[in-house]
Structure formats: structure tokens, C-alpha cells
C-alpha atoms as a printed R data frame, in Angstrom:
    type eleno elety resid chain resno       x       y       z
1   ATOM     1    CA   MET     A     1 -58.262 -28.270  69.488
2   ATOM     2    CA   ASN     A     2 -56.898 -27.270  66.019
3   ATOM     3    CA   LYS     A     3 -57.057 -29.860  63.322
4   ATOM     4    CA   LYS     A     4 -53.776 -30.676  61.573
5   ATOM     5    CA   ARG     A     5 -53.793 -29.177  58.022
6   ATOM     6    CA   LYS     A     6 -53.732 -31.731  55.294
7   ATOM     7    CA   PRO     A     7 -50.699 -31.340  53.000
8   ATOM     8    CA   ASN     A     8 -51.465 -29.807  49.573
9   ATOM     9    CA   TYR     A     9 -50.218 -32.695  47.505
10  ATOM    10    CA   LYS     A    10 -51.565 -31.183  44.315
11  ATOM    11    CA   LEU     A    11 -49.463 -28.041  44.742
12  ATOM    12    CA   ARG     A    12 -46.456 -30.110  45.604
13  ATOM    13    CA   ARG     A    13 -46.864 -32.187  42.485
14  ATOM    14    CA   ILE     A    14 -47.100 -29.024  40.359
15  ATOM    15    CA   ILE     A    15 -43.946 -27.587  41.927
16  ATOM    16    CA   ALA     A    16 -42.136 -30.893  41.447
17  ATOM    17    CA   ARG     A    17 -43.148 -31.001  37.786
18  ATOM    18    CA   VAL     A    18 -41.976 -27.422  37.298
19  ATOM    19    CA   ILE     A    19 -38.628 -28.227  38.891
20  ATOM    20    CA   ILE     A    20 -38.247 -31.358  36.752
21  ATOM    21    CA   ALA     A    21 -39.189 -29.372  33.646
22  ATOM    22    CA   LEU     A    22 -36.644 -26.703  34.523
23  ATOM    23    CA   LEU     A    23 -33.997 -29.329  35.095
24  ATOM    24    CA   ILE     A    24 -34.732 -30.690  31.645
25  ATOM    25    CA   ILE     A    25 -35.243 -27.365  29.840
26  ATOM    26    CA   ALA     A    26 -32.403 -25.394  31.436
27  ATOM    27    CA   PRO     A    27 -29.624 -27.560  29.962
28  ATOM    28    CA   LEU     A    28 -31.378 -27.495  26.596
29  ATOM    29    CA   VAL     A    29 -31.588 -23.692  26.756
30  ATOM    30    CA   ILE     A    30 -27.894 -23.555  27.615
31  ATOM    31    CA   ILE     A    31 -27.027 -25.977  24.820
32  ATOM    32    CA   PHE     A    32 -29.202 -24.257  22.221
33  ATOM    33    CA   ARG     A    33 -28.950 -20.714  23.550
34  ATOM    34    CA   VAL     A    34 -27.061 -19.526  20.463
35  ATOM    35    CA   LYS     A    35 -29.795 -20.832  18.164
36  ATOM    36    CA   ILE     A    36 -32.517 -19.422  20.400
37  ATOM    37    CA   ILE     A    37 -30.921 -15.972  20.628
38  ATOM    38    CA   ASN     A    38 -30.216 -15.968  16.900
39  ATOM    39    CA   ALA     A    39 -33.434 -17.642  15.823
40  ATOM    40    CA   PRO     A    40 -34.131 -15.065  13.045
41  ATOM    41    CA   LEU     A    41 -30.761 -15.877  11.442
42  ATOM    42    CA   TYR     A    42 -31.331 -19.628  11.667
43  ATOM    43    CA   ILE     A    43 -34.772 -19.199  10.108
44  ATOM    44    CA   LYS     A    44 -33.423 -17.000   7.302
45  ATOM    45    CA   TYR     A    45 -30.461 -19.284   6.567
46  ATOM    46    CA   HIS     A    46 -32.112 -22.589   7.399
47  ATOM    47    CA   LYS     A    47 -30.327 -24.267   4.496
48  ATOM    48    CA   ASN     A    48 -26.934 -23.306   5.928
49  ATOM    49    CA   THR     A    49 -27.288 -24.039   9.633
50  ATOM    50    CA   ASP     A    50 -23.953 -25.886   9.658
51  ATOM    51    CA   VAL     A    51 -22.206 -22.733   8.451
52  ATOM    52    CA   LEU     A    52 -23.989 -20.614  11.073
53  ATOM    53    CA   ASN     A    53 -23.001 -23.088  13.775
54  ATOM    54    CA   ALA     A    54 -19.400 -22.963  12.599
55  ATOM    55    CA   LEU     A    55 -19.338 -19.157  12.593
56  ATOM    56    CA   PHE     A    56 -20.684 -18.904  16.112
57  ATOM    57    CA   ASP     A    57 -18.310 -21.646  17.267
58  ATOM    58    CA   ALA     A    58 -15.487 -19.564  15.751
59  ATOM    59    CA   LYS     A    59 -16.499 -16.662  18.028
60  ATOM    60    CA   PHE     A    60 -18.134 -14.511  15.358
61  ATOM    61    CA   GLU     A    61 -20.393 -11.835  16.859
62  ATOM    62    CA   ARG     A    62 -24.046 -11.783  15.787
63  ATOM    63    CA   LYS     A    63 -23.496  -8.504  13.893
64  ATOM    64    CA   GLU     A    64 -20.492  -9.981  12.079
65  ATOM    65    CA   VAL     A    65 -22.494 -13.052  11.054
66  ATOM    66    CA   LYS     A    66 -25.387 -10.901   9.897
67  ATOM    67    CA   GLU     A    67 -23.077  -8.863   7.644
68  ATOM    68    CA   PHE     A    68 -20.967 -11.824   6.503
69  ATOM    69    CA   MET     A    69 -23.624 -14.343   5.449
70  ATOM    70    CA   PRO     A    70 -25.015 -12.381   2.472
71  ATOM    71    CA   LYS     A    71 -21.459 -11.927   1.153
72  ATOM    72    CA   LEU     A    72 -20.735 -15.607   1.626
73  ATOM    73    CA   GLU     A    73 -23.958 -16.574  -0.130
74  ATOM    74    CA   LYS     A    74 -23.126 -14.275  -3.023
75  ATOM    75    CA   LYS     A    75 -19.708 -15.824  -3.460
76  ATOM    76    CA   GLY     A    76 -21.155 -19.309  -3.093
77  ATOM    77    CA   MET     A    77 -20.811 -21.829  -0.309
78  ATOM    78    CA   ASN     A    78 -19.925 -25.497  -0.594
79  ATOM    79    CA   SER     A    79 -20.052 -28.557   1.612
80  ATOM    80    CA   TYR     A    80 -16.641 -27.734   3.031
81  ATOM    81    CA   THR     A    81 -17.359 -24.156   4.100
82  ATOM    82    CA   ASP     A    82 -18.203 -25.014   7.710
83  ATOM    83    CA   ASP     A    83 -15.132 -27.258   7.955
84  ATOM    84    CA   TYR     A    84 -12.928 -24.445   6.624
85  ATOM    85    CA   ILE     A    85 -14.311 -22.054   9.221
86  ATOM    86    CA   ILE     A    86 -13.687 -24.437  12.101
87  ATOM    87    CA   SER     A    87 -10.232 -25.431  10.822
88  ATOM    88    CA   LEU     A    88  -9.117 -21.814  10.413
89  ATOM    89    CA   SER     A    89 -10.490 -20.942  13.826
90  ATOM    90    CA   ASN     A    90  -8.679 -23.891  15.403
91  ATOM    91    CA   LYS     A    91  -5.472 -22.686  13.744
92  ATOM    92    CA   GLY     A    92  -5.862 -19.443  15.654
93  ATOM    93    CA   TYR     A    93  -7.168 -17.080  12.971
94  ATOM    94    CA   LYS     A    94  -9.554 -14.358  14.085
95  ATOM    95    CA   PRO     A    95 -13.070 -13.877  12.642
96  ATOM    96    CA   LYS     A    96 -12.081 -10.934  10.429
97  ATOM    97    CA   THR     A    97  -9.228 -12.964   8.982
98  ATOM    98    CA   ILE     A    98 -11.475 -15.964   8.375
99  ATOM    99    CA   GLU     A    99 -13.992 -13.712   6.644
100 ATOM   100    CA   TYR     A   100 -11.300 -12.275   4.359
101 ATOM   101    CA   ILE     A   101  -9.954 -15.728   3.514
102 ATOM   102    CA   LEU     A   102 -13.350 -17.192   2.642
103 ATOM   103    CA   LEU     A   103 -14.318 -14.206   0.507
104 ATOM   104    CA   ASN     A   104 -11.026 -13.679  -1.310
105 ATOM   105    CA   PHE     A   105  -8.924 -16.831  -1.358
106 ATOM   106    CA   LYS     A   106  -9.290 -19.582  -3.905
107 ATOM   107    CA   MET     A   107 -10.221 -23.000  -2.514
108 ATOM   108    CA   GLY     A   108  -6.708 -24.337  -3.122
109 ATOM   109    CA   ASP     A   109  -5.133 -21.405  -1.288
110 ATOM   110    CA   THR     A   110  -7.516 -21.887   1.627
111 ATOM   111    CA   LYS     A   111  -6.628 -25.570   1.847
112 ATOM   112    CA   SER     A   112  -2.917 -24.721   1.747
113 ATOM   113    CA   LEU     A   113  -3.391 -22.280   4.583
114 ATOM   114    CA   ILE     A   114  -5.262 -24.853   6.654
115 ATOM   115    CA   ASN     A   115  -2.517 -27.414   6.048
116 ATOM   116    CA   SER     A   116   0.201 -24.933   7.056
117 ATOM   117    CA   LYS     A   117   1.245 -23.624  10.441
118 ATOM   118    CA   TYR     A   118  -0.523 -20.582  11.846
119 ATOM   119    CA   ASP     A   119   0.962 -17.473  10.255
120 ATOM   120    CA   LYS     A   120   0.857 -14.567  12.689
121 ATOM   121    CA   ASP     A   121   2.094 -12.180   9.999
122 ATOM   122    CA   LEU     A   122  -0.810 -12.980   7.697
123 ATOM   123    CA   GLU     A   123  -3.287 -11.208   9.950
124 ATOM   124    CA   LYS     A   124  -1.037  -8.144   9.975
125 ATOM   125    CA   MET     A   125  -0.807  -8.268   6.192
126 ATOM   126    CA   LEU     A   126  -4.563  -8.486   5.783
127 ATOM   127    CA   ASN     A   127  -4.882  -5.101   7.462
128 ATOM   128    CA   ASN     A   128  -2.905  -3.572   4.602
129 ATOM   129    CA   LYS     A   129  -5.132  -2.442   1.722
130 ATOM   130    CA   LEU     A   130  -2.421  -3.368  -0.778
131 ATOM   131    CA   PHE     A   131  -2.337  -7.001   0.340
132 ATOM   132    CA   ASP     A   132  -2.903  -9.517  -2.456
133 ATOM   133    CA   TYR     A   133  -2.690 -13.188  -1.549
134 ATOM   134    CA   LYS     A   134  -1.325 -14.138  -4.942
135 ATOM   135    CA   ASN     A   135   1.787 -12.199  -3.896
136 ATOM   136    CA   TYR     A   136   2.005 -13.919  -0.516
137 ATOM   137    CA   ASP     A   137   5.099 -15.969  -1.388
138 ATOM   138    CA   ARG     A   138   6.774 -12.830  -2.730
139 ATOM   139    CA   TYR     A   139   6.044 -10.997   0.523
140 ATOM   140    CA   MET     A   140   7.602 -13.796   2.539
141 ATOM   141    CA   ASN     A   141  10.645 -14.080   0.268
142 ATOM   142    CA   GLU     A   142  11.203 -10.334   0.312
143 ATOM   143    CA   ARG     A   143  10.697  -9.816   4.007
144 ATOM   144    CA   SER     A   144  13.613 -10.126   6.398
145 ATOM   145    CA   ASP     A   145  13.324 -10.687  10.141
146 ATOM   146    CA   ASN     A   146  11.826  -7.797  12.134
147 ATOM   147    CA   GLU     A   147  11.158  -5.778   9.001
148 ATOM   148    CA   ASP     A   148   8.067  -3.623   8.671
149 ATOM   149    CA   ILE     A   149   5.415  -5.677   6.899
150 ATOM   150    CA   ASP     A   150   3.729  -2.659   5.296
151 ATOM   151    CA   ARG     A   151   7.044  -1.621   3.737
152 ATOM   152    CA   THR     A   152   7.503  -5.114   2.317
153 ATOM   153    CA   ILE     A   153   4.027  -5.119   0.790
154 ATOM   154    CA   LEU     A   154   4.658  -1.696  -0.736
155 ATOM   155    CA   ARG     A   155   7.924  -2.868  -2.314
156 ATOM   156    CA   VAL     A   156   6.310  -5.959  -3.773
157 ATOM   157    CA   THR     A   157   3.406  -3.879  -5.096
158 ATOM   158    CA   LEU     A   158   5.990  -1.732  -6.877
159 ATOM   159    CA   ASP     A   159   7.733  -4.902  -8.191
160 ATOM   160    CA   LEU     A   160  10.917  -3.889  -6.399
161 ATOM   161    CA   ASP     A   161  11.475  -7.482  -5.291
162 ATOM   162    CA   LYS     A   162  12.131  -8.366  -8.943
163 ATOM   163    CA   ASP     A   163  15.386  -7.930 -10.827
164 ATOM   164    CA   ASN     A   164  16.020  -4.389 -12.062
165 ATOM   165    CA   TYR     A   165  14.550  -3.613 -15.471
166 ATOM   166    CA   SER     A   166  12.582  -6.887 -15.584
167 ATOM   167    CA   ASP     A   167   8.813  -7.187 -16.096
168 ATOM   168    CA   THR     A   168   8.719  -3.557 -17.142
169 ATOM   169    CA   VAL     A   169   5.542  -1.552 -17.781
170 ATOM   170    CA   GLU     A   170   5.224   1.543 -19.952
171 ATOM   171    CA   GLU     A   171   4.006   4.762 -18.325
172 ATOM   172    CA   THR     A   172   0.945   5.542 -20.429
173 ATOM   173    CA   ASP     A   173   0.431   9.103 -19.186
174 ATOM   174    CA   PRO     A   174   3.889  10.694 -19.350
175 ATOM   175    CA   ASN     A   175   2.465  14.224 -19.507
176 ATOM   176    CA   SER     A   176   0.963  13.836 -16.048
177 ATOM   177    CA   LEU     A   177   2.879  15.592 -13.293
178 ATOM   178    CA   THR     A   178   2.549  12.365 -11.304
179 ATOM   179    CA   ALA     A   179   3.892  10.101 -14.060
180 ATOM   180    CA   PHE     A   180   5.839   7.349 -12.336
181 ATOM   181    CA   ILE     A   181   9.202   6.204 -13.661
182 ATOM   182    CA   ASN     A   182  11.471   3.725 -11.915
183 ATOM   183    CA   LYS     A   183  13.410   0.562 -12.763
184 ATOM   184    CA   HIS     A   184  10.188  -1.240 -13.663
185 ATOM   185    CA   ARG     A   185   8.243   1.569 -15.344
186 ATOM   186    CA   TYR     A   186   9.570   3.293 -18.429
187 ATOM   187    CA   LEU     A   187   8.904   6.032 -20.958
188 ATOM   188    CA   ASN     A   188   8.552   5.313 -24.649
189 ATOM   189    CA   GLU     A   189  11.825   6.279 -26.309
190 ATOM   190    CA   ASP     A   190   9.939   8.582 -28.692
191 ATOM   191    CA   TYR     A   191   8.387  10.612 -25.883
192 ATOM   192    CA   ILE     A   192   9.311  14.296 -25.801
193 ATOM   193    CA   PRO     A   193   7.316  16.748 -23.649
194 ATOM   194    CA   ASP     A   194   5.516  19.199 -25.944
195 ATOM   195    CA   ASP     A   195   5.807  22.175 -23.599
196 ATOM   196    CA   LEU     A   196   9.562  22.349 -23.046
197 ATOM   197    CA   VAL     A   197  11.009  25.847 -22.702
198 ATOM   198    CA   ASP     A   198  14.571  27.094 -22.659
199 ATOM   199    CA   MET     A   199  15.939  28.044 -19.258
200 ATOM   200    CA   SER     A   200  17.755  31.378 -19.032
201 ATOM   201    CA   ASP     A   201  21.282  31.729 -17.698
202 ATOM   202    CA   ASP     A   202  19.859  33.346 -14.541
203 ATOM   203    CA   TYR     A   203  18.362  30.004 -13.529
204 ATOM   204    CA   ALA     A   204  20.434  27.382 -15.295
205 ATOM   205    CA   ASN     A   205  23.966  26.363 -16.129
206 ATOM   206    CA   ASN     A   206  23.808  26.498 -19.918
207 ATOM   207    CA   TYR     A   207  27.597  26.298 -20.321
208 ATOM   208    CA   TYR     A   208  27.488  22.777 -21.780
209 ATOM   209    CA   GLY     A   209  24.261  23.243 -23.710
210 ATOM   210    CA   GLN     A   210  20.822  24.817 -23.442
211 ATOM   211    CA   LEU     A   211  18.844  23.384 -20.539
212 ATOM   212    CA   GLN     A   212  15.111  22.883 -20.921
213 ATOM   213    CA   LEU     A   213  12.209  22.260 -18.552
214 ATOM   214    CA   ARG     A   214   8.463  21.935 -18.918
215 ATOM   215    CA   SER     A   215   6.872  25.378 -18.804
216 ATOM   216    CA   GLU     A   216   4.847  25.029 -15.576
217 ATOM   217    CA   ALA     A   217   7.798  23.513 -13.722
218 ATOM   218    CA   TYR     A   218  10.056  26.289 -14.994
219 ATOM   219    CA   GLU     A   219   7.728  29.080 -13.852
220 ATOM   220    CA   GLN     A   220   7.562  27.596 -10.348
221 ATOM   221    CA   PHE     A   221  11.310  26.978 -10.310
222 ATOM   222    CA   LYS     A   222  11.959  30.642 -11.099
223 ATOM   223    CA   LYS     A   223   9.690  31.735  -8.247
224 ATOM   224    CA   MET     A   224  11.450  29.390  -5.867
225 ATOM   225    CA   VAL     A   225  14.923  30.520  -6.922
226 ATOM   226    CA   ASP     A   226  13.957  34.197  -6.702
227 ATOM   227    CA   ASP     A   227  12.688  33.715  -3.147
228 ATOM   228    CA   ALA     A   228  15.817  31.781  -2.210
229 ATOM   229    CA   ASN     A   229  17.957  34.581  -3.622
230 ATOM   230    CA   LYS     A   230  16.254  36.982  -1.208
231 ATOM   231    CA   GLU     A   231  17.706  34.827   1.580
232 ATOM   232    CA   ASP     A   232  21.183  35.165   0.003
233 ATOM   233    CA   LEU     A   233  21.017  31.597  -1.260
234 ATOM   234    CA   GLU     A   234  22.232  30.514  -4.690
235 ATOM   235    CA   ILE     A   235  20.262  27.876  -6.552
236 ATOM   236    CA   TYR     A   236  20.264  27.029 -10.237
237 ATOM   237    CA   ALA     A   237  19.697  24.055 -12.483
238 ATOM   238    CA   ASP     A   238  22.758  22.029 -13.391
239 ATOM   239    CA   THR     A   239  20.770  19.405 -15.323
240 ATOM   240    CA   ALA     A   240  17.125  19.416 -16.384
241 ATOM   241    CA   TYR     A   241  15.383  17.650 -19.286
242 ATOM   242    CA   ARG     A   242  17.312  14.863 -20.997
243 ATOM   243    CA   SER     A   243  16.368  13.139 -24.222
244 ATOM   244    CA   PHE     A   244  16.332   9.358 -24.491
245 ATOM   245    CA   LYS     A   245  19.516   9.541 -26.554
246 ATOM   246    CA   LEU     A   246  21.334  11.734 -24.012
247 ATOM   247    CA   GLN     A   247  20.257   9.531 -21.096
248 ATOM   248    CA   LYS     A   248  21.539   6.480 -22.947
249 ATOM   249    CA   THR     A   249  24.943   8.122 -23.405
250 ATOM   250    CA   ILE     A   250  25.115   9.178 -19.732
251 ATOM   251    CA   TYR     A   251  24.207   5.714 -18.492
252 ATOM   252    CA   ASN     A   252  26.620   3.892 -20.799
253 ATOM   253    CA   ASN     A   253  29.454   6.230 -19.821
254 ATOM   254    CA   TYR     A   254  28.713   5.658 -16.141
255 ATOM   255    CA   VAL     A   255  28.797   1.898 -16.628
256 ATOM   256    CA   TYR     A   256  32.069   2.151 -18.531
257 ATOM   257    CA   GLU     A   257  33.701   4.296 -15.847
258 ATOM   258    CA   ASN     A   258  32.227   2.777 -12.684
259 ATOM   259    CA   GLY     A   259  30.869  -0.661 -13.503
260 ATOM   260    CA   TYR     A   260  27.313  -1.927 -13.676
261 ATOM   261    CA   ASP     A   261  26.674  -2.281  -9.926
262 ATOM   262    CA   LYS     A   262  27.520   1.335  -9.135
263 ATOM   263    CA   ALA     A   263  25.761   2.569 -12.262
264 ATOM   264    CA   SER     A   264  22.638   0.760 -11.096
265 ATOM   265    CA   LEU     A   265  22.563   2.945  -7.968
266 ATOM   266    CA   TYR     A   266  23.537   6.283  -9.458
267 ATOM   267    CA   ALA     A   267  22.234   6.296 -13.022
268 ATOM   268    CA   ALA     A   268  19.145   5.075 -14.855
269 ATOM   269    CA   ARG     A   269  18.923   3.351 -18.177
270 ATOM   270    CA   ALA     A   270  17.472   5.335 -21.041
271 ATOM   271    CA   GLY     A   271  13.704   5.395 -20.757
272 ATOM   272    CA   PHE     A   272  13.826   4.923 -16.995
273 ATOM   273    CA   SER     A   273  15.035   8.361 -15.894
274 ATOM   274    CA   GLU     A   274  12.825  11.095 -14.430
275 ATOM   275    CA   HIS     A   275  14.898  13.629 -16.337
276 ATOM   276    CA   GLU     A   276  13.168  12.425 -19.501
277 ATOM   277    CA   LEU     A   277   9.864  13.686 -18.066
278 ATOM   278    CA   GLY     A   278  11.064  17.287 -18.254
279 ATOM   279    CA   THR     A   279  10.151  17.966 -14.622
280 ATOM   280    CA   ALA     A   280  13.308  16.803 -12.813
281 ATOM   281    CA   ILE     A   281  16.274  19.032 -12.010
282 ATOM   282    CA   ASP     A   282  19.717  18.468 -10.557
283 ATOM   283    CA   ILE     A   283  20.324  21.651  -8.585
284 ATOM   284    CA   SER     A   284  23.576  23.385  -7.804
285 ATOM   285    CA   ASN     A   285  25.003  26.236  -5.748
286 ATOM   286    CA   GLY     A   286  28.285  26.150  -7.629
287 ATOM   287    CA   TYR     A   287  28.573  22.460  -6.869
288 ATOM   288    CA   LEU     A   288  25.817  19.885  -6.785
289 ATOM   289    CA   ILE     A   289  23.856  20.610  -3.593
290 ATOM   290    CA   GLU     A   290  24.569  18.301  -0.675
291 ATOM   291    CA   LYS     A   291  22.843  17.598   2.622
292 ATOM   292    CA   GLY     A   292  23.687  20.272   5.156
293 ATOM   293    CA   ASP     A   293  24.131  23.017   2.570
294 ATOM   294    CA   PRO     A   294  22.075  26.148   3.431
295 ATOM   295    CA   GLU     A   295  20.276  25.764   0.111
296 ATOM   296    CA   TYR     A   296  19.379  22.162   0.901
297 ATOM   297    CA   ASN     A   297  18.038  23.104   4.322
298 ATOM   298    CA   TRP     A   298  15.945  25.918   2.818
299 ATOM   299    CA   LEU     A   299  14.529  23.667   0.098
300 ATOM   300    CA   MET     A   300  13.671  20.964   2.626
301 ATOM   301    CA   GLN     A   301  11.527  23.537   4.383
302 ATOM   302    CA   TYR     A   302   9.964  25.383   1.464
303 ATOM   303    CA   ALA     A   303  10.293  23.457  -1.830
304 ATOM   304    CA   TYR     A   304   6.852  21.822  -1.516
305 ATOM   305    CA   LYS     A   305   5.208  25.251  -1.514
306 ATOM   306    CA   TYR     A   306   6.409  25.671  -5.081
307 ATOM   307    CA   GLY     A   307   5.433  22.117  -6.101
308 ATOM   308    CA   PHE     A   308   8.864  20.499  -5.825
309 ATOM   309    CA   ILE     A   309   9.897  17.388  -3.915
310 ATOM   310    CA   PHE     A   310  13.166  15.620  -3.212
311 ATOM   311    CA   ARG     A   311  13.091  12.140  -4.710
312 ATOM   312    CA   TYR     A   312  16.065  10.182  -3.472
313 ATOM   313    CA   TYR     A   313  16.623  10.048   0.283
314 ATOM   314    CA   GLU     A   314  18.960   7.778   2.180
315 ATOM   315    CA   ASP     A   315  16.029   6.074   3.917
316 ATOM   316    CA   ASN     A   316  14.000   5.338   0.786
317 ATOM   317    CA   VAL     A   317  16.637   3.588  -1.320
318 ATOM   318    CA   ASP     A   318  14.612   0.398  -0.902
319 ATOM   319    CA   LEU     A   319  11.664   2.124  -2.628
320 ATOM   320    CA   THR     A   320  13.493   4.029  -5.369
321 ATOM   321    CA   GLY     A   321  16.351   1.653  -6.158
322 ATOM   322    CA   PHE     A   322  18.695   4.647  -6.360
323 ATOM   323    CA   ALA     A   323  21.250   6.033  -3.946
324 ATOM   324    CA   GLU     A   324  20.605   9.273  -2.087
325 ATOM   325    CA   GLU     A   325  20.757  12.371  -4.304
326 ATOM   326    CA   PRO     A   326  20.262  15.588  -2.307
327 ATOM   327    CA   TRP     A   327  20.552  17.560  -5.534
328 ATOM   328    CA   HIS     A   328  17.713  15.827  -7.409
329 ATOM   329    CA   ILE     A   329  14.321  17.532  -7.179
330 ATOM   330    CA   ARG     A   330  11.181  17.026  -9.209
331 ATOM   331    CA   TYR     A   331   8.121  19.139  -9.917
332 ATOM   332    CA   VAL     A   332   4.827  17.360  -9.135
333 ATOM   333    CA   GLY     A   333   2.570  20.399  -8.676
334 ATOM   334    CA   ILE     A   334   1.797  22.401  -5.563
335 ATOM   335    CA   ASP     A   335  -1.258  20.352  -4.547
336 ATOM   336    CA   VAL     A   336   0.546  17.020  -4.753
337 ATOM   337    CA   ALA     A   337   3.717  18.284  -3.085
338 ATOM   338    CA   THR     A   338   1.679  19.827  -0.270
339 ATOM   339    CA   LYS     A   339  -0.283  16.617   0.273
340 ATOM   340    CA   MET     A   340   2.913  14.610   0.370
341 ATOM   341    CA   HIS     A   341   4.395  17.051   2.875
342 ATOM   342    CA   LYS     A   342   1.360  16.986   5.167
343 ATOM   343    CA   GLU     A   343   1.011  13.200   5.082
344 ATOM   344    CA   ASN     A   344   4.778  12.593   5.154
345 ATOM   345    CA   LEU     A   345   4.617  10.387   2.047
346 ATOM   346    CA   THR     A   346   7.314   9.352  -0.355
347 ATOM   347    CA   PHE     A   347   6.386   9.759  -4.000
348 ATOM   348    CA   GLU     A   348   6.017   5.981  -4.279
349 ATOM   349    CA   GLU     A   349   3.558   5.957  -1.389
350 ATOM   350    CA   TYR     A   350   1.622   8.874  -2.869
351 ATOM   351    CA   TRP     A   351   1.470   7.224  -6.292
352 ATOM   352    CA   ILE     A   352   0.196   3.934  -4.883
353 ATOM   353    CA   LYS     A   353  -2.349   5.635  -2.621
354 ATOM   354    CA   TYR     A   354  -3.767   8.252  -4.969
355 ATOM   355    CA   VAL     A   355  -2.682   7.638  -8.584
356 ATOM   356    CA   ASN     A   356  -2.416   3.889  -9.097
357 ATOM   357    CA   LYS     A   357  -5.762   3.436  -7.292
358 ATOM   358    CA   LYS     A   358  -7.450   5.505 -10.004
359 ATOM   359    CA   GLU     A   359  -5.611   3.731 -12.819
360 ATOM   360    CA   ALA     A   360  -6.809   0.367 -11.511
361 ATOM   361    CA   LYS     A   361 -10.488   1.351 -11.826
């Protein structure tokens, strides 16, 4: 007869202890899993565990925290940093937005943001490289409902939200083919291009006086006109370089005849006209060229190959401040004109992206 096996109480006790231990440890692992997984970060930043906790609570990925912490340390943390992170996260801001705010905003601006309603447009703005929080109120004042945010930021960057001819800045490199003149950037009244050349009657209407253009622009203009002539098209300059004195007379006469408001759209004050650069031309085919003219259509297709661009379109009045002028072209050089054509940029957009960026360095 088989003897009944005695239960292995020792084994049972071990299993029971293991189960109890697991029941105790498992919740702790779950609770502290973030710290366990990211132990190297907590060891490295042991003095800022509250900030690390806040970042992970705000749904920052480990890689984002690893890249963000050195930047945050460099800027300098304070006793409120973790609270700011949690508050911004609770408002609805995403990790990348929180990172930008903590690295770029002043403490007062951060507090204002926390005390305000969630701004869904702010996150869109932060994706724009031109965004500057000190201009935030200007962006919001300038922007109308359903308007493109990037366009608003561009206008504010160009100071186009300000009154015309206010807070003006002098163009310090007027000889550059990408010199930028508008209602907030001006030429010194003593500036005269040193390479102006007379335009012959074959390319210019000299009936009311000798027209002049900068030499490089003139050479390219002649090539363009000659090629257009081969297509039985007639193009010549009706207006080219204007002196400060002449531009002043033109503007004052326009104001006298049409009033200030209309003059503001169709004429520039002296010092603020591209014609004073010596690279702008009002073109004619007997009359000032208009949209739909064969010459206009040809130039729209080929002008950039000779270094010329149209400046004043109907859909960029908000960037130029001037009404559409199908007859106004400007020489910026073949490379620049080609780049603008390929990237479909206005001159303002090109200047901000490629010229102003260099000037700011």
C-alpha cells in the first residue's frame, strides 16, 4: 500500500513569498517604471528630478528629454520650471511648444501664457522660423479671421502692420542688386548709382529726357528686348532711373492731382522708390504694358532668364503696399530671379529668406 506523500510546505512557503513579493513589487515597478527605464537620466540629473518628472508627465519622449535637458540647464532652471512644464501641458501645449517657450520666452511672458487661454494659433506660429514672441501682440492685431498665419508673420516682420513711412530704416547697401526699398526702408537722398549709363532710343523713350539705367541691368534689358523683338513684340523703357529730386516732384504732383490715399497706392515718396536704385523700369509697347498684353505674357514666361522680375502683383499688395503695376519690372540678377522663379517667391519673401538672414548675422 502506497504511503500518502507529505506536502512540501517549504516549497509552498517559497512560492507564497514570491507571489507576495511580486504583488508588492509589481505595483512599485508600474509606479516607478519611468524612473527605472530612464535611470541613467535620473542619475545624471539627480538635482533636477522634479523637472524630469514634469517632462515625462507632459508626455516628452526619452529622446526629447535627453536633448532638451542640456539646453534647459544652459539657460538656467528655477524652482518654478517643473510647475511651468505641468501648467503648459495642462493647457494643451505639445512638448515641442513647451520646449520652445521655456528656452525662448522671458519668465513674465511664460506666466502670461499660463494665465491665458490655450492659443491654438501659437503652435502654428512657432513652426514659422520668423516667429518672434515679442511681436506676438502685433501678429494677433494684424491677423484677421481665417487668414494665413505665415503671411501675417511675414508682414509683421516687414513692419507692414505699421503706418506707412513710420519707423523707417535706411538701406545700407543700395548698390546691391537685392537692395530692399519699401514704405519702411529708404535710400539716402544723396545716393546716386555710380554705374548709370544712357539708354539709346532703340530701347528707351527719351522724348521727355535721357533715360538711364545701371550698366548690368541695361545690358540684360537689351538682350531681353532683342529676343522679344524676334517674336514681333515691342518693348522699351518708358521710365528708368529717377533721382531723389525727380521722385519728390512726381510724388507731390500725384498727391496734388489724386489725393494722398490714391498716391499712397500708386506712387512712392522720395527715397522710397525702387526707381532710385537704377534697376527698375516701367515698360511700354506704345502704352504702359498691361496684363494680357502679348508682351506681358512673354515677359511673365521669360523675364527671369534675363534677371528681371515683376514687383507689383494684384495678390501681393499686402506685402508691397502698392497697387498692381504690370509695367513695373526690376533687375535683381539672373541667379536671384531664377531662384525666385523656381521657388515661387515674391521679392519680399526672397529678401527675408536669403538676404535679411545674412544681414542679421
